[in-house]
C-alpha positions in Angstrom: 16.6 -63.4 47.2 15.4 -61.7 50.3 11.8 -62.7 50.9 11.6 -60.9 54.2 10.7 -57.7 52.4 7.6 -59.4 50.9 6.0 -60.2 54.2 2.7 -58.3 54.6 1.1 -57.5 57.9 -1.0 -54.4 57.1 -4.2 -56.4 57.4 -4.6 -58.1 60.8 -5.3 -61.8 60.9 -8.8 -63.0 61.7 -9.6 -63.9 65.3 -11.1 -67.2 66.2 -14.2 -65.6 67.8 -15.0 -63.5 64.7 -18.6 -63.7 63.5 -19.1 -65.5 60.2 -21.1 -62.5 58.9 -18.1 -60.2 59.5 -15.7 -62.8 57.9 -18.0 -63.0 54.8 -17.9 -59.2 54.5 -14.1 -59.3 54.9 -13.7 -61.7 52.0 -16.1 -59.7 49.9 -13.6 -56.7 50.1 -10.5 -58.8 49.2 -9.4 -61.3 46.6 -7.8 -63.8 48.9 -8.6 -67.5 48.7 -7.7 -67.9 52.4 -6.8 -65.8 55.4 -4.9 -66.6 58.6 -6.8 -67.2 61.9 -5.3 -66.5 65.4 -6.3 -67.3 68.9 -4.6 -65.2 71.6 -1.8 -64.4 69.1 -1.2 -68.1 68.1 -1.7 -69.1 64.5 -4.3 -71.9 64.3 -4.6 -72.2 60.5 -6.2 -70.4 57.5 -9.9 -70.4 56.7 -10.8 -70.8 53.0 -13.1 -68.3 51.5 -15.1 -71.2 50.0 -15.8 -72.6 53.5 -17.6 -69.6 54.8 -19.6 -68.7 51.7 -22.8 -70.6 52.5 -22.4 -70.8 56.3 -24.9 -69.6 58.9 -24.0 -66.1 59.7 -24.9 -66.5 63.4 -21.9 -68.7 64.2 -18.3 -67.8 64.7 -15.0 -69.1 63.2 -14.6 -71.2 66.4 -17.5 -73.3 65.1 -15.6 -73.9 61.9 -12.2 -74.6 63.6 -12.2 -78.1 62.1 -12.1 -76.5 58.6 -8.9 -74.5 59.2 -6.0 -75.4 57.0 -2.7 -75.5 58.8 -0.3 -74.6 56.0 2.5 -71.9 56.5 6.1 -71.2 55.7 9.0 -70.1 57.9 10.3 -66.6 57.6 13.7 -67.9 56.3 12.2 -70.2 53.6 13.6 -69.7 50.1 11.4 -68.5 47.3 11.2 -71.9 45.6 9.9 -73.6 48.8 7.4 -70.8 49.2 6.1 -71.2 45.6 5.8 -75.0 46.2 3.7 -74.3 49.3 1.4 -72.0 47.3 0.9 -74.7 44.7 0.4 -77.6 47.1 -2.3 -75.7 49.0 -4.0 -74.0 46.1 -3.8 -70.7 47.9 -2.9 -67.1 46.9 -1.8 -66.2 50.4 0.8 -67.9 52.6 1.1 -67.3 56.4 4.6 -66.7 57.7 5.8 -68.0 61.1 9.2 -67.6 62.7 11.0 -70.6 64.4 9.2 -69.8 67.7 5.9 -70.2 65.8 5.2 -66.5 66.1 2.9 -65.3 63.4 4.6 -62.5 61.4 2.2 -61.8 58.5 1.8 -63.4 55.1 3.1 -63.6 51.5 0.9 -62.9 48.5 1.4 -65.2 45.5 1.9 -62.3 43.0 4.7 -60.8 45.1 6.6 -64.1 45.1 6.0 -64.6 41.4 7.6 -61.2 40.8 10.7 -62.5 42.5 10.8 -65.3 39.9 10.4 -62.7 37.2 13.7 -61.2 38.3 15.7 -64.4 37.9 18.0 -64.9 34.9 15.7 -67.7 33.7 13.1 -65.1 32.7 14.8 -61.8 32.3 18.1 -62.7 30.5 18.0 -63.2 26.7 18.5 -66.7 25.5 16.9 -69.8 24.0 14.6 -72.3 25.7 14.7 -76.0 24.9 12.1 -78.5 26.0 13.5 -82.0 26.0 12.0 -85.5 26.6 13.7 -88.7 27.7 12.9 -91.7 29.8 13.0 -91.2 33.6 15.8 -93.7 34.0 17.7 -92.5 30.9 18.3 -88.8 31.4 20.4 -86.9 34.0 21.1 -83.3 34.7 24.8 -83.9 34.5 24.5 -85.3 31.0 22.3 -82.4 29.9 24.8 -79.9 31.4 27.7 -81.7 29.7 26.0 -81.5 26.3 25.3 -77.8 26.7 28.7 -76.8 28.1 30.6 -78.9 25.5 28.9 -76.7 22.9 30.3 -73.6 24.7 26.9 -72.5 26.0 25.8 -71.4 29.5 22.8 -72.7 31.4 20.5 -70.0 32.8 18.0 -72.4 34.2 17.1 -76.1 34.2 14.1 -77.9 35.8 11.8 -80.8 35.3 8.6 -79.4 33.8 6.6 -82.6 33.5 6.7 -86.3 34.3 4.2 -88.6 32.6 4.2 -92.3 31.7 7.9 -92.7 32.9 8.9 -89.9 30.5 10.6 -86.8 31.9 10.2 -83.4 30.3 13.0 -81.0 31.0 13.0 -77.3 30.3 16.3 -75.6 29.8 17.2 -72.0 29.2 20.5 -71.2 27.6 22.5 -68.1 27.1 22.9 -66.9 23.5 24.6 -69.8 21.7 24.8 -72.0 18.6 21.4 -73.5 19.2 21.5 -75.8 16.2 24.6 -77.7 17.3 23.2 -78.1 20.7 19.9 -79.5 19.3 21.7 -82.0 17.1 23.9 -83.1 20.0 20.8 -83.8 22.1 19.3 -85.9 19.3 22.5 -87.9 19.1 22.2 -88.6 22.8 18.6 -89.9 22.3 16.7 -86.8 23.6 13.4 -85.9 21.9 13.1 -82.2 21.3 9.6 -80.8 22.1 10.2 -77.1 21.4 10.5 -75.9 17.9 13.3 -73.7 16.7 13.9 -71.9 13.4 17.6 -72.7 13.7 16.9 -76.4 13.7 18.8 -77.5 10.6 17.5 -81.1 10.8 13.9 -80.0 10.5 14.7 -77.5 7.8 16.5 -80.2 5.8 13.6 -82.7 6.4 11.1 -80.1 5.2 13.1 -79.4 2.1 13.3 -83.1 1.2 9.6 -83.5 1.9 8.8 -80.7 -0.5 11.1 -82.0 -3.1 9.5 -85.5 -2.9 6.1 -84.0 -3.2 7.1 -82.1 -6.3 8.6 -85.3 -7.7 5.4 -87.3 -7.1 3.2 -84.6 -8.6 5.2 -84.7 -11.9 
């Protein structure tokens, strides 16, 4: 994916000598959590909207230089690294620098998320499985082998949660015989978190449970 096209520079970065009163008005007109700050064309960091809200209006950004957050991404960063930076810094804006540390503009979170929307993981039809297994017991190679041995294709695969030494893995498959895949994962000791109408095991279990209930009610 070409993220260069998503760089925005229509709104100029804030200058370090900007009055806080003007910066507060600036944030009032926008929905950004942060905004880049420059000094003589050099990127110093980003000021958070929350940090200037209850600040004396007589001072300038220079007086709050200690509050600047120095996060940024390079202009050739891939979209996953960019998304990770957004998440790590709790920001909806991400300054972009080239390898000479020249400020180029910024990414907006929504624009990068739209790139994710265009991936096969989201826009191709298929089934999503959410699996659980111990951290030391699962492997991507095993998961791939199980899926491909059932003549299915993987459209996406990532760790969606780790808690108490248990890994939760989310997998998206192309259209396939999902029931056989589910049963194979169970034989390999995976716990299936997502629910599927095609799950013959659960269907059979439900039918047996209903039969037992009718028997006990006789």
